[in-house]
C-alpha positions as CSV (number, residue, x, y, z in Angstrom):
1,X,101.2,132.3,68.0
2,X,99.2,128.8,67.6
3,X,96.0,130.4,67.1
4,X,97.3,133.1,64.8
5,X,98.9,130.2,62.3
6,X,95.4,128.5,62.4
7,X,93.3,131.2,62.3
8,X,92.6,130.9,58.7
9,X,91.5,127.1,59.7
10,X,89.2,127.6,61.9
11,X,86.3,129.9,60.2
12,X,82.3,128.2,59.8
13,X,82.0,127.4,56.8
14,X,79.0,126.4,54.5
15,X,78.7,122.8,53.2
16,X,76.1,122.3,50.6
17,X,74.4,119.8,48.3
18,X,73.3,121.5,45.1
19,X,75.2,124.8,44.0
20,X,73.8,128.3,43.6
21,X,70.9,128.1,46.2
22,X,73.8,129.0,49.3
23,X,76.4,131.1,47.8
24,X,76.7,133.9,50.4
25,X,76.2,134.1,54.3
26,X,72.8,135.9,54.1
27,X,71.1,132.9,51.8
28,X,71.1,131.1,55.2
29,X,68.2,133.4,55.9
30,X,64.9,130.9,56.4
31,X,66.6,127.9,55.3
32,X,67.3,125.0,57.2
33,X,70.6,124.1,58.3
34,X,72.3,121.1,60.1
35,X,75.4,121.4,63.2
36,X,76.9,119.5,65.5
37,X,75.0,120.1,68.5
38,X,76.6,122.5,71.6
39,X,79.4,123.7,68.7
40,X,79.6,127.4,68.2
41,X,78.6,127.1,65.1
42,X,74.6,126.6,66.1
43,X,74.1,130.0,67.3
44,X,76.1,131.5,64.6
45,X,73.5,129.7,62.3
46,X,70.6,131.6,64.1
47,X,72.3,134.9,64.0
48,X,72.1,134.4,60.0
49,X,68.7,133.5,60.6
50,X,69.0,129.8,60.0
51,X,66.6,127.1,61.5
52,X,69.2,124.8,63.1
53,X,68.9,121.0,63.3
54,X,71.6,119.6,65.7
55,X,73.0,116.2,65.4
56,X,75.8,114.5,67.6
57,X,78.6,114.4,65.0
58,X,79.8,116.2,61.9
59,X,79.1,112.9,60.2
60,X,75.7,112.2,61.0
61,X,74.9,116.1,60.1
62,X,76.9,115.5,57.0
63,X,74.2,112.1,56.8
64,X,71.0,114.6,57.0
65,X,72.4,116.9,54.1
66,X,72.8,113.3,52.5
67,X,69.6,112.7,52.6
68,X,68.2,115.5,51.8
69,X,66.6,116.7,54.8
70,X,68.4,120.4,55.4
71,X,69.8,122.7,53.1
72,X,73.1,122.8,54.4
73,X,75.9,121.8,57.3
74,X,77.3,124.9,59.2
75,X,80.5,123.9,60.8
76,X,84.2,124.5,61.1
77,X,86.4,124.6,57.9
78,X,89.0,122.2,58.4
79,X,86.2,119.2,59.5
80,X,84.6,120.1,56.4
81,X,87.4,120.4,54.1
82,X,88.9,117.4,54.8
83,X,85.8,115.6,54.8
84,X,86.0,116.7,51.3
85,X,89.5,115.6,50.8
86,X,88.3,112.1,52.2
87,X,84.7,112.0,50.3
88,X,86.0,113.2,46.4
89,X,82.6,111.9,44.9
90,X,80.3,113.4,47.6
91,X,78.1,116.3,45.6
92,X,78.4,118.7,48.8
93,X,80.5,121.6,47.8
94,X,82.0,124.0,50.3
95,X,80.6,127.5,49.7
96,X,82.9,130.6,50.1
97,X,82.0,132.9,52.9
98,X,83.2,133.0,56.3
99,X,80.6,133.1,59.1
100,X,83.2,134.2,62.1
101,X,86.2,133.8,62.7
102,X,87.4,131.3,65.8
103,X,91.1,131.0,67.1
104,X,92.5,127.6,68.0
105,X,95.5,127.1,70.4
106,X,97.6,124.8,72.4
107,X,97.0,125.2,76.3
108,X,100.2,124.7,78.6
109,X,100.9,125.4,81.9
110,X,103.0,128.9,81.7
111,X,105.9,126.7,84.0
112,X,106.1,124.2,81.1
113,X,108.8,122.6,79.8
114,X,106.9,121.8,76.5
115,X,105.9,125.6,76.0
116,X,109.3,126.8,74.0
117,X,109.1,123.6,72.2
118,X,105.9,123.9,70.9
119,X,106.2,127.2,70.2
120,X,109.5,126.2,67.8
121,X,107.9,123.5,66.2
122,X,105.1,126.1,65.3
123,X,107.1,128.5,64.0
124,X,109.5,125.5,62.2
125,X,106.2,124.6,59.9
126,X,105.5,128.0,59.3
127,X,109.1,129.0,58.3
128,X,109.7,125.8,55.9
129,X,106.4,126.2,54.6
130,X,105.3,122.7,56.0
131,X,102.3,123.9,57.3
132,X,101.2,124.7,54.0
133,X,101.9,121.5,52.9
134,X,100.3,120.0,55.8
135,X,97.0,122.0,54.9
136,X,97.2,121.2,51.1
137,X,97.3,117.5,52.4
138,X,94.8,117.2,54.7
139,X,92.3,119.8,53.5
140,X,92.9,119.2,49.5
141,X,93.1,123.6,49.3
142,X,95.9,126.0,49.6
143,X,95.7,128.2,53.2
């Protein structure tokens, strides 16, 4: 249930400094991008023909972009959206265009007493609109 609710949160997205150089995923071909070492974004960026530089954290990847050493950051949308929400003066922009879909989940043992509580809580968040309000609060956009 959780994976379904947040599937729209977990797409790999592109963050770049200058608008119009990268406007669609296919523009990543023959560009140099940075992402987090060991993340699924490494292979996603390569599959679009990008040359990939890997950093240890999303913060260091964004610093590399800010330094002008790469054309874009390729990573999951939640951390990129949150970064932009927390740094409104940054010149980076999020490029529209889903590169791939990935789901997040909460794993608990089958017999866990938490399973029903977690599922009910997630359902309540969805039914009351609180999920959308939280999404907007932390990511600055409507889901």
